[in-house]
C-alpha positions in Angstrom: 118.3 -2.3 -58.6 116.9 1.2 -57.9 113.3 0.9 -59.1 110.6 -0.2 -56.7 106.9 -0.2 -56.2 106.1 0.2 -52.5 102.5 -0.8 -51.8 100.2 0.0 -48.9 102.6 2.3 -47.0 101.6 5.1 -44.6 103.6 8.1 -46.1 104.7 10.5 -43.4 105.4 13.8 -45.2 104.9 17.5 -44.7 102.7 17.3 -41.7 100.4 14.4 -42.9 100.2 10.7 -42.7 98.6 9.4 -45.9 98.0 5.8 -47.1 99.6 5.5 -50.6 101.5 3.4 -53.1 105.0 4.9 -54.0 106.7 4.2 -57.3 110.4 4.6 -57.5 112.1 4.5 -60.8 115.8 4.9 -61.6 116.5 6.3 -58.2 113.8 9.0 -58.1 110.3 9.1 -56.7 108.2 8.9 -59.9 104.7 8.7 -58.6 102.8 8.8 -55.2 99.2 7.6 -55.4 96.6 7.6 -52.7 94.3 5.6 -54.9 96.8 2.9 -55.7 99.1 2.1 -58.6 98.5 -0.7 -61.0 101.3 -2.9 -62.3 104.6 -1.3 -63.3 107.2 -2.9 -65.5 110.8 -3.2 -64.5 110.4 -2.6 -60.8 110.6 -4.7 -57.7 107.4 -4.8 -55.6 107.2 -4.7 -51.8 104.0 -5.0 -49.8 104.7 -2.7 -46.9 101.6 -3.9 -44.9 100.7 -0.5 -43.6 104.1 0.3 -42.2 105.2 4.0 -42.1 107.4 5.4 -44.9 109.6 8.4 -43.9 111.9 10.5 -45.9 115.5 9.6 -45.2 116.8 11.6 -42.3 119.5 14.3 -42.9 122.1 14.5 -40.1 123.8 17.9 -40.1 126.5 17.0 -37.7 128.6 13.8 -37.6 132.3 13.0 -36.9 133.3 10.0 -38.9 137.0 10.4 -38.0 138.4 9.9 -41.4 141.2 10.6 -42.2 143.6 10.1 -39.3 141.4 8.8 -36.5 140.1 5.7 -38.1 140.8 3.5 -35.0 137.6 5.2 -33.7 135.4 5.3 -36.8 135.6 5.7 -40.6 133.3 6.7 -43.3 132.4 3.2 -44.3 131.4 2.1 -40.8 129.8 5.4 -39.9 127.6 5.5 -43.0 126.6 1.8 -42.6 125.4 2.6 -39.0 123.7 5.7 -40.3 121.6 3.9 -43.0 120.7 1.2 -40.4 119.3 4.0 -38.3 117.4 5.7 -41.2 119.9 8.5 -41.9 120.5 8.7 -45.6 122.5 11.9 -45.8 125.2 13.1 -43.4 127.3 16.3 -43.1 130.7 15.6 -41.6 132.9 17.8 -39.5 136.4 19.1 -40.3 138.3 18.1 -37.0 140.0 15.1 -38.5 143.8 14.5 -38.9 144.8 16.5 -40.9 142.0 19.1 -40.2 140.0 20.1 -43.2 141.4 23.7 -43.5 142.2 23.8 -47.2 140.2 23.3 -50.3 142.6 20.5 -51.4 142.0 18.6 -48.1 138.3 19.1 -48.4 138.2 17.6 -51.9 140.2 14.7 -50.6 137.5 14.0 -48.0 134.9 14.0 -50.8 136.9 11.4 -52.7 136.9 9.3 -49.5 133.1 9.6 -49.3 132.7 8.6 -52.9 134.9 5.6 -52.4 133.3 4.2 -49.2 130.0 5.8 -48.1 126.8 3.9 -48.5 124.9 7.1 -47.6 124.8 10.5 -49.3 127.5 12.8 -48.0 128.7 16.3 -47.5 131.7 17.7 -45.6 132.1 21.1 -43.9 135.0 23.4 -44.6 136.8 24.2 -41.3 137.8 27.6 -40.1 140.9 28.5 -38.0 142.5 31.8 -36.9 144.6 31.8 -40.1 142.7 30.4 -43.1 139.8 32.8 -43.7 140.9 33.4 -47.3 140.8 29.7 -48.0 137.4 29.4 -46.3 135.9 32.1 -48.5 136.8 30.0 -51.6 134.3 27.3 -50.6 131.7 26.5 -53.3 128.2 27.1 -51.8 126.6 24.7 -54.3 128.7 21.6 -53.5 129.6 22.1 -49.8 127.1 22.1 -46.9 128.7 24.8 -44.8 131.5 26.3 -42.9 132.4 25.1 -39.4 134.0 27.2 -36.6 134.9 25.9 -33.1 134.4 28.8 -30.7 135.1 26.3 -28.0 137.8 23.9 -28.9 136.5 20.3 -28.6 139.2 18.6 -30.6 142.6 19.6 -31.8 143.7 23.2 -32.3 140.8 24.6 -34.4 139.7 27.1 -31.8 138.8 30.4 -33.5 139.3 33.1 -30.9 141.1 35.9 -32.6 138.7 38.9 -32.5 139.7 40.2 -35.9 139.4 36.8 -37.5 136.0 36.2 -35.9 134.7 39.6 -37.1 135.9 39.0 -40.7 134.5 35.5 -40.7 131.1 36.6 -39.6 131.2 39.6 -41.9 132.2 37.7 -45.1 130.9 34.2 -44.6 129.0 33.4 -47.9 127.2 30.3 -46.8 126.0 28.8 -43.5 128.4 29.2 -40.6 127.9 26.4 -38.1 129.5 26.9 -34.7 130.4 25.0 -31.6 129.7 27.6 -28.9 131.5 27.2 -25.5 133.6 29.9 -23.9 137.1 28.7 -23.5 138.2 31.1 -20.7 135.2 30.1 -18.6 136.0 26.4 -19.1 139.7 26.8 -18.3 138.7 28.6 -15.1 136.3 25.9 -14.1 138.7 23.2 -14.9 141.4 24.8 -12.8 139.0 25.0 -9.9 138.1 21.3 -10.3 141.8 20.3 -10.3 142.4 22.3 -7.2 139.5 20.6 -5.5 139.8 17.0 -6.7 143.3 16.6 -8.1 143.6 13.9 -10.8 140.3 12.2 -9.7 137.7 14.6 -11.0 134.3 13.0 -10.8 132.3 12.7 -14.1 129.5 14.5 -12.4 131.7 17.7 -12.5 131.5 17.7 -16.3 128.4 20.0 -16.6 130.0 22.3 -14.0 133.3 22.5 -15.9 131.7 22.8 -19.4 129.1 24.9 -17.7 125.9 26.6 -18.7 127.7 30.0 -18.4 130.3 28.9 -20.8 127.6 28.0 -23.3 125.7 31.2 -22.8 128.7 33.5 -23.1 129.9 32.0 -26.4 126.5 31.5 -28.1 125.2 35.0 -27.1 128.4 36.6 -28.4 128.1 34.7 -31.7 124.5 35.7 -32.1 125.4 39.3 -31.5 128.1 39.1 -34.2 125.6 37.5 -36.6 123.0 40.2 -36.0 125.7 42.8 -36.5 126.8 41.4 -39.8 123.7 39.6 -41.1 125.6 36.2 -40.9 123.7 33.1 -41.8 124.5 31.5 -38.4 123.7 27.9 -37.2 124.4 27.2 -33.6 125.0 23.5 -33.0 124.0 21.2 -30.1 122.2 23.6 -27.8 122.4 22.2 -24.2 120.9 24.8 -21.9 117.5 26.4 -21.3 119.0 29.9 -21.1 120.4 29.8 -24.7 117.0 29.3 -26.0 116.3 33.0 -25.4 118.6 33.7 -28.3 116.4 32.1 -31.0 113.0 33.0 -32.4 110.1 30.5 -32.4 108.3 29.5 -35.5 109.1 28.2 -38.9 112.5 28.4 -40.6 111.3 30.8 -43.3 113.1 34.1 -43.0 115.5 33.1 -40.2 119.1 33.9 -40.5 120.0 32.6 -37.1 119.0 28.9 -36.4 119.7 26.3 -33.8 120.2 22.5 -33.6 119.5 20.1 -30.8 121.1 16.7 -30.5 119.5 13.5 -29.5 121.6 13.1 -26.3 120.5 16.5 -25.0 116.9 15.5 -25.6 117.3 12.1 -23.9 119.8 12.1 -21.0 120.2 14.3 -17.9 123.0 14.9 -15.4 121.4 12.3 -13.1 122.7 9.6 -15.4 126.4 10.4 -15.0 126.2 8.1 -12.0 125.4 5.1 -14.1 126.4 5.9 -17.7 129.6 7.6 -16.6 131.8 8.7 -19.5 129.5 7.1 -22.1 127.4 10.3 -21.9 130.4 12.7 -21.7 129.8 15.1 -24.6 130.8 18.7 -25.3 128.6 20.6 -24.6 127.8 18.6 -21.5 124.5 16.9 -20.8 122.9 19.1 -18.2 119.8 19.2 -15.9 116.4 17.8 -16.4 115.1 21.4 -16.6 117.5 22.0 -19.5 116.5 18.8 -21.3 112.8 19.6 -21.0 113.3 23.2 -22.2 115.1 21.9 -25.3 112.3 19.4 -25.9 109.8 22.3 -25.8 112.0 24.4 -28.1 112.0 21.6 -30.7 108.2 21.8 -30.6 107.9 25.6 -30.7 110.5 26.1 -33.4 113.3 27.8 -31.4 115.2 24.6 -32.2 115.1 24.1 -36.0 116.7 20.7 -36.5 117.6 17.5 -34.5 120.9 15.8 -35.3 123.3 13.4 -33.6 126.8 14.9 -33.2 127.9 11.3 -33.7 131.5 11.3 -32.4 132.8 7.9 -31.4 135.9 7.0 -29.3 137.2 3.6 -28.4 136.0 2.2 -25.1 139.6 2.2 -23.8 139.7 6.0 -24.4 136.4 6.5 -22.7 137.6 4.5 -19.6 140.4 7.0 -18.9 140.3 9.5 -16.0 138.1 12.5 -16.5 140.8 14.9 -17.8 142.1 12.4 -20.3 138.7 10.9 -21.3 137.6 12.4 -24.7 134.0 13.7 -25.1 131.6 12.2 -27.7 129.8 9.1 -28.5 128.2 7.1 -31.3 124.6 7.9 -32.1 123.7 7.6 -35.8 122.3 4.0 -35.6 119.9 4.9 -32.8 118.9 8.5 -33.2 115.7 7.9 -35.2 114.7 5.1 -32.9 115.2 7.3 -29.9 113.1 10.1 -31.3 110.4 7.6 -32.2 110.6 6.4 -28.6 110.0 9.9 -27.4 107.0 10.0 -29.8 105.7 6.9 -28.0 106.2 8.7 -24.7 104.1 11.7 -25.9 107.1 14.1 -26.1 106.9 14.6 -29.9 104.4 13.6 -32.6 105.5 11.5 -35.6 105.1 14.5 -37.9 107.4 16.6 -35.6 110.1 13.9 -35.7 110.0 13.9 -39.5 109.9 17.7 -39.7 113.0 18.1 -37.5 115.1 15.2 -38.8 114.2 15.2 -42.5 112.3 18.3 -43.8 114.0 21.1 -41.7 117.6 20.1 -42.4 116.8 20.0 -46.1 115.2 23.4 -46.0 117.9 24.9 -43.7 120.8 23.8 -45.8 118.9 24.1 -49.1 119.6 20.5 -49.9 118.6 19.8 -53.5 115.9 17.2 -54.1 116.1 15.4 -50.7 114.4 15.4 -47.4 110.8 15.0 -48.6 108.7 12.3 -50.2 107.8 14.2 -53.4 107.6 13.2 -57.0 110.8 14.1 -58.8 113.0 13.9 -55.7 115.8 11.4 -55.0 114.3 8.2 -53.4 115.9 8.4 -50.0 113.3 6.5 -48.0 113.0 4.7 -44.7 110.4 2.1 -43.8 109.7 1.8 -40.1 107.5 -0.4 -38.0 106.2 1.6 -35.1 105.3 -1.6 -33.2 108.4 -3.9 -33.5 110.2 -3.8 -30.1 113.9 -4.5 -30.0 116.8 -4.1 -27.6 120.1 -2.5 -28.3 122.9 -5.0 -27.6 126.6 -5.3 -28.6 125.6 -8.0 -31.1 123.5 -5.6 -33.2 125.8 -2.6 -33.1 127.4 -1.5 -36.4 129.7 1.1 -34.8 133.4 0.5 -35.3 134.0 1.5 -31.7 131.7 -1.3 -30.5 129.7 0.4 -27.9 126.7 2.6 -27.4 125.2 4.8 -24.6 121.9 3.1 -25.5 123.0 -0.5 -24.8 120.2 -2.4 -23.0 117.7 0.2 -24.1 114.4 -1.3 -25.5 112.9 0.7 -28.3 109.4 0.2 -29.6 110.0 1.2 -33.2 112.4 -0.4 -35.7 113.9 0.7 -39.0 113.1 -2.1 -41.3 114.5 -0.9 -44.7 116.4 2.1 -46.0 116.8 3.2 -49.6 119.5 5.6 -50.8 118.8 7.0 -54.2 116.4 4.1 -54.8 118.9 1.5 -53.8 117.9 -0.8 -51.0 120.9 -0.3 -48.8 119.6 -1.7 -45.5 117.1 -4.5 -45.0 116.2 -6.4 -41.8 119.5 -6.0 -40.1 121.8 -6.3 -43.1 123.7 -3.5 -45.0 124.4 -3.8 -48.7 128.0 -2.6 -48.7 128.1 -2.4 -52.5 125.8 0.6 -52.5 127.4 4.0 -52.9 125.7 7.3 -52.0 126.0 10.6 -53.8 127.5 13.9 -53.0 124.8 16.2 -51.8 124.1 19.3 -53.9 122.6 22.6 -52.6 120.2 25.0 -54.2 122.1 28.2 -53.5 
């Protein structure tokens, strides 16, 4: 059933919190009324009792590991955790096995999404040193963007050939999203760490190996290329204060160079390597409290345009290996919205800012068609949250296939109560309806 009448909700949308009734019919938002809605035929009613209704969050960076790495995660589990966390649309990365470097492989991933995703989905086309012609065949209307690793986090997708980079930036015909870390700097730092510590490199060395300099050198070079060619560039997971100099404050309108922050860089600092260990080992690395606080401020002033997860799970056995063998990344989609709402409770962000950066801005930035807002005529991707319903993250309430979270034992004050995808109630009070299927996202380009 995808027709609902939600009564007495506090609609959080486009900078306002407004009491309203919301009528959803056949998967779309039909009517939003601040003066109430009478009876409606053929719909299921829900008295929301003054809880807050948010647009479904749009996560522009996840790694759901399918195909080829499904011992860590798969689209079914990843999307279930996402909707439990209020994320109704995801954009998934190409560093799977095989890597998504041809149009045929890209369409195979879309078929996987259609078969098993309870959330709406899109998949990036991956770039390498040898497939630019294939990349340029990507349909801008049906694919979220292009992805290039300028620092190789996984596999052999590093794009480091100068001629390839120049052509990619010059001819990219839709958003080019990049992982920006300088590989020569990282290799130099890693060699120094091995010389000093041997095989027992402490986790605390991670932000020194994947250093601020490595981030700055790569991101500044990419921004220079984008300015030269007019590329529509999106720099993912900013982790340092210095990089923020590269981005303009203010609204998205008119920008051709944008930036993303991830929840872990807004939450954790290098002080927590001592207790969280490899559970907070990401690329780029979690860095200093000064970096974290500067990124928080950049979210507020608009230098950072969107907030995402970089959800990238590994098994706990993989994460327990020595530093050099331990992969970077962790699961986040189930807890990202709760974490951002916790930062709201702490006074870091307002509720309206959380919705802007996790819902509205990704929709605007990627030109997602009819999603990301609570507007009449749009798809009913909706999240009902209780801002005063404390709960604690435990292994028993995790939906991640990998079975762990860096947020275990964290008490959050806000809870996702229900999530609708295209008007279908997919998550309610701890349970996911696995029969629901999301839709392929379409883009107004």
